C-alpha positions in Angstrom: -19.1 31.8 9.3 -17.9 35.7 9.8 -17.4 37.2 13.1 -21.0 38.9 12.8 -22.8 35.6 12.3 -20.7 34.1 15.1 -21.7 36.9 17.3 -25.6 36.4 16.2 -25.7 33.0 17.3 -23.5 33.5 20.1 -26.1 35.8 21.7 -28.6 33.9 20.8 -28.2 31.2 23.4 -30.2 32.1 27.1 -28.1 34.9 29.5 -25.6 35.1 27.0 -23.6 38.4 27.1 -20.8 39.8 25.1 -17.8 42.2 26.0 -14.3 43.4 24.3 -11.6 42.3 26.5 -7.6 42.4 26.1 -7.9 44.8 23.0 -10.0 43.4 20.1 -11.2 40.2 21.8 -14.6 40.0 21.5 -16.0 37.5 24.2 -19.4 35.2 24.9 -20.2 34.7 28.4 -23.0 33.1 30.4 -23.1 34.0 33.6 -19.8 35.8 33.5 -18.0 32.6 32.8 -16.4 33.0 28.7 -17.5 30.1 26.5 -16.5 31.5 22.9 -13.8 34.2 22.3 -13.4 35.8 18.8 -10.2 38.1 17.4 -11.9 40.8 15.5 -8.4 42.2 14.7 -7.2 39.4 13.1 -10.5 36.7 12.5 -9.6 33.8 15.2 -11.7 32.0 17.5 -11.3 30.0 20.7 -14.1 28.0 22.1 -13.9 25.1 25.2 -14.3 21.5 23.9 -14.8 17.9 25.2 -11.5 16.3 25.7 -12.0 13.6 22.9 -13.3 16.4 20.4 -10.3 18.5 21.4 -7.7 15.3 20.6 -9.6 15.1 17.1 -9.7 19.0 16.4 -5.8 19.9 17.4 -4.8 17.1 14.6 -6.5 19.5 11.5 -4.6 22.1 10.1 -5.3 25.6 11.3 -6.5 24.2 14.8 -4.1 24.2 17.9 -4.4 24.4 21.8 -5.2 27.8 22.7 -2.7 29.7 24.3 -2.8 29.9 28.3 -6.2 27.9 28.5 -5.1 24.9 26.1 -4.8 22.5 29.3 -8.3 23.2 30.0 -9.5 21.3 26.4 -10.1 25.1 24.9 -9.2 25.2 21.3 -7.9 28.1 18.7 -8.8 28.0 15.0 -6.5 29.9 13.3 -9.1 31.0 10.7 -13.0 30.9 10.9 -13.3 28.3 8.5 -10.9 26.0 9.6 -14.4 24.1 10.1 -17.6 23.8 8.3 -20.3 26.0 9.2 -22.7 23.7 10.7 -19.6 21.9 12.9 -18.6 25.1 14.2 -22.1 25.5 15.5 -22.3 22.4 17.3 -19.0 23.1 18.6 -20.1 26.4 20.0 -23.0 25.1 20.9 -21.3 22.8 23.2 -18.7 24.8 24.5 -22.0 27.0 25.6 -23.5 24.0 27.3 -20.0 22.9 29.1 -19.0 26.5 30.5 -23.2 26.7 31.7 -23.3 23.6 33.8 -19.9 24.8 35.8 -20.9 28.9 35.8 -22.2 30.3 38.7 -26.2 30.5 39.1 -26.3 33.7 41.2 -25.0 37.1 39.6 -25.5 40.1 41.2 -26.9 42.8 39.2 -23.6 44.8 38.8 -22.4 41.1 37.0 -20.5 40.1 40.0 -21.0 36.8 41.8 -22.6 36.7 45.4 -20.6 35.2 47.9 -22.8 32.1 48.7 -22.2 31.3 44.7 -18.2 31.4 45.5 -18.4 29.4 48.7 -19.5 26.3 46.7 -18.3 24.1 50.1 -20.9 22.9 52.2 -20.6 24.3 55.6 -19.4 21.8 58.5 -20.1 22.8 62.1 -17.5 23.0 64.6 -16.7 20.2 66.4 -16.1 21.0 70.1 -13.0 19.6 71.5 -14.0 16.7 74.2 -13.6 18.6 76.8 -16.0 21.2 75.8 -18.6 18.8 75.0 -17.6 17.0 78.6 -18.5 20.7 80.2 -21.9 21.1 78.0 -23.5 17.8 79.3 -23.0 18.8 82.8 -19.3 17.3 84.1 -16.8 18.9 85.5 
């Protein structure tokens, strides 16, 4: 696949967006989270994969852990033809699904995440100290 074919494939996913970042890196995102990156200047490709797939892929020629994010199971293909056409489509689809599952559900119209989406922890009501509970019940 070439960069344009990858672009068309990535943009066909629901809610997929694209933007140019860090110079010539075309980033494909789902709800603000990157799922695939294509370098346009030096055609290379990065995407997230499952741990077992990551271990298999980095054993192949021209595939290695992606700089900065390899510890999160992102790989970099030094050549766009480092894997076959159909296998690459499947790997990109898996990356999209993994990232989409963790991406925030609500995005504001300006592209930023809502406060509620950022705070995923459940709110726990404050527990009053024993002396406050005693006074609330009518004690002294």
